[in-house]
C-alpha positions, 0 to 999 in steps of 0.5 A: 844851322843849329847851334850846340856850342853852349852844350859842349864842354872843352877839355884840357887834352884838346878834346870836346864832349857833349851829353845827349838824351836819346829817344827810342833806345830800348836794349843793348842792341840799340846801344851797340848800334849807336856806339858803332855808328858814331865811331865811324865819324872822323875825329870821334874819340869815344861814344858811350851810351848809358841805357839806364838813363838813355844818355849818350856821351860823345868825345871828339877832337876839339874844333874838328867836328860840328856837334850838329853832325853827331845829332844827325848821325844818331838820326841816321841810325834810327834814333832821336837825340837832343842835348841832355838837360836834367829838367828836360830828361826828368820831364821826358821820363814822366811823360813816357810813364804817363803814356805807358800807364794810359796804354796799359789802362786801355789794353786791360779794359779791352782785354777784360771785355773782349774775353767776356765776349770770347767766353760766350762764343766758346761756350756757344760753339759747343751748345746752341749759339746761332751764326748771327749771334756769333758774328755779332759777338765777333764784330763787337769784339772787333769794335773794342779790340781794334781801336784799343790795340791801335792805341795801346800797342803804340809803344811796340809799333813805334819801336818796331817801325823805328827799328825797321826804318834803321834796317834792324830788328828788335823784340818789338818787331815780331810782337807787332807783326803778330798782333797786326796779323792776328787782328787782320786775320780775325777781321777777315774770318769775321767778315766770312762768318768763320767760327773763330776770331782772335781779338782776345789773344791780341789785346791780352798779349798787349796787356801782359807786355805793357805790364812789364814795360811799365815796371821797367819804366818805373824803376828807370825813373827811380834811378834818374835823380843822381844829377838832381841830388848832387845839385842839391849839395852844391850851393849856388850862392856864396857870401863873398867878402870884399876888399873893405869887408863888405858882404855880397851874395855872389854866384859860386860860378863867379868866384875865383881862387883867392877870393874870401867867403864867409860861412855862417853856422848851419850853412853848407860850405860852397867851395873847396878852400882853407880857413883864414879866421874863425873856428868851428866843427865841420860835419864831413860825414857826407864826404868822408863818412867820418862820424866825429865832427872835425875841428876847423881853425885857421889853416884847416882845409874845408870842402864843398858840400860839408856842413859848418856846424857851429862857428863863423868861418872866413874861407879862402877859395881854392876851387869854386864851382869846378875842380872841387872834391864834390866834382870829383865824386860826381865824375867818379859816380858818372864813370861808374854808372856808365860802366854798370849800365852796359850790363846785358840782361838775361831777356836781352840776350835771349831776345837777340836770337829770337826775332830773326828765327821767328821771322824766318820760320813763318816765312819758310812756312808760307813759302813751303805750303805754297810750293806744296800747292796750298791756296794762299789763304790756307798757307797764310793762315798756317803762317799766321798760326806759326807767328801767333804760336811763337809770338814772344808772349811767354818770352816777353813775360818770362822776365817781367812776370818774375820781376813783378812778383820779386818786387812784391816779395822784396817789399814785404821783406823791407827792400825797395828795388830801384832797378829791374836787372838788379835781381839778376846781379844780386843773384850773382854776388859772391862778396859783400863790402860794407861801409861802416858809418850809417850802414853797419851802425845806426845813423843817429848817435846815442849816449854810451855812458848813460848808465853813469848819469843820473836820470834827473841830470839827463832830463835837465840837460835834455830840456836845455838841449832843446834850445840848440840845433847842434846835431849832438844836442838833438841826439841828447834831446832824443835820448832824454825824451825831453819835451819842454824847453827851458825858458830864456835859453841863450845861445853863444855861437860856437860854444853852446847854450846857457840858461838860469833855471830854478836858481841854477846856472846851466850850460851845455856845449864845449869843454871850454864853455862848461869848464869840463876839461878833466871830465872830457879827458876821462871820457876820451880815455874810455870811449876814444871814438865817441863825440862829446858834449858837456853839461854844467850845473853851477860849475859841476860838469858831466860829459855825455859820450855819444856814439853811433852803435852797431845795428842790433842784428849786424853780428847775426847777419854777418854770421849768416852771410859767412855761413852761406859762403859770402866773403865779407869786407868793410871799406870806410872813410872813418878813422882807423880805430873806429873801423877796427872796433866795428870789424872786431865786433862783427868778426870781419877780418878784411877792412880798410879805414880812411878811404876816399871815394876814389880809393873805394872805387879802386878797391872794388874795381880790383875785386871785380878784376879778380873775378869777384861779383861785389855787392856794396852796401853804403849810405853816404855821399862818399859811398855813391861812386863805389855803390855805382861801381860795384856789380850791385848795391844797396843803401839803408833808407837813412842814406843820403839821396845821392846814395839811394839814387846810385843804389840798386835797392834800398832797405827799410828799418834799423836792421840789416836782415833785409840784405840777407833776404834780398840775396835769398829772394834774388837767387830764387828769382833768377832760377825762376827767370831761367826756368821761364826762359826754358819753358818758353823754349821747350813750348816753342820746340813742341808747338812749332813743328805741329803748327808748321805741319798745319795741325794748329788753327790760329785759335788753338795757337792763341790758346797755346800762346795764352797757356804758355803765358799762364805757365810762366806766370804761375812759375813766377808766383812760386818766387812769392811762396818761396820768399816766405821760406828764407832760412838755412836752405836759401841761396848761396853763391858757391 
């Protein structure tokens, strides 16, 4: 008996949960089948499939069900399941990508060579080719096409067989039938020295469809790093302080509330707790989004995942491995990602109706011609012509072709797409919610009072700052352009750095360290949101005020978005005064400050419940759950890895303009997708009656099918041309 007990999590409400990785899941039809099939088991409380991650979360009454029965039930439904492990899931995705790329390479090579042979036959048929030469070219095409199709068509054949074994159908079923029958008829016709064969159509169809499949897989892999990125923020080990003050490296999972841990400067805090002794600055930006460092002294709360900047702290553990704020963010993120993964793409909605109609039409054609007295060969040829002419090549290409072109257009605009269906969701947006810190502002703080400070003082302070790793010192180095450190710099932890240079005593650090209390008070009055670092030369102090500035084009972008009909808002974990200042500068009337991750999600869910289609733009760890909860999301390239993983798109550079361009291109792309689907439908409506009537040979059917594919591809290319015309006429939601 298989033992899954160590993969089961036991909840406090008398329930147990387990995550399973799924194989063979390709569309929302698969999702619905698995979920409906599992809830028929007694004692199952909930079953949810994340299509993006191909991950199944099952909850059942604890002690009432053997977890192995869940895996067996999934197998009965036609899929494979095994316990979800991050490393294994990543390896599986990488393996699948390599497999698809190999299939695409073989198919493309075969398509190019078979097409060269077909062109020779076509031109020879209207000139002087002999039957022997034509047969030779056909058999040579068969020698290339048959093994190539058998190898490169495996993604479709495998999916179709799994669907049929589970007594269901999907888009791969008519594709596989069409390819198989076209190849079989081609061999039959070649054996009987016929004038036409259809090897070229089969391998070209496989090639086109594999392009779309590879694109979808590559985007899926980009989004699979959420669990890994969260794990990177968790410290596996902590320095535990024993009863006799002995220090031992202890796994965080082995800590219990009440334990005492030591946190050194520069270390990431591993637990939620409160400071017992020591004082330090804490960088909470990943958790709360607040720009300024927060002072932590005895009694102050600290959270796992935050950074201890300067001092030595002793922390009493309140929550170690489980129950931390970081765990709460992970839970919110997983819940939001699962909800958005249930979005049904335009292609899936069209495909749900397409396959049964194609099968029924081809079968009716075969039966009809037999009833009318046609021979089995003629009736079969006509039915195959119907299958070929209606083979969902145009429909299969309608969305991927636009996606390929759109990805390129967005890349040229400085936007990297993480998920293929984000194009459709971007086009639906009518409201945009921005985080402030690192999103509307550039991530690196800059000196805002530089005009008040002499250039030689700035340069000397910058050289001294090279001796410190404090983030404000790093920003000071960048602003000064200093490249040569001062000799014999001494660092005093939690205070600053000092040096004796050219007969002068120099200090850089806190107000107390530089005796700059009055100067800092004045700076705080002038720049209340700024972080400060003092510099003293022979006791004479100056203070540098550092603050994140609003991106250069932020006001212009806000005005453009408002002009196009979008509603704008700011949700930030930063302080009230900092958020209000930014909102006033950008003309944004709707804003909320001091927002926790849960509050951000609640606000976005309220907006969605009211019918709003929300684009969230954010960059921090605290933004990741709300990025996943929004209809669609974007992050700057400077965002945390977790935020980038949770986002649908990433924009490059220090400008916000790519957000506007992404919305414009997405609007044009969705129109092209809809046009392509209508082109495929109109093509089938015109071609199908002619094929059923027997006026279309398989060769003409293959040519028509290829023509429809070329048509939707050409229409998709218009997105690339239109993307260079972004301006006042670009997409607006209303």
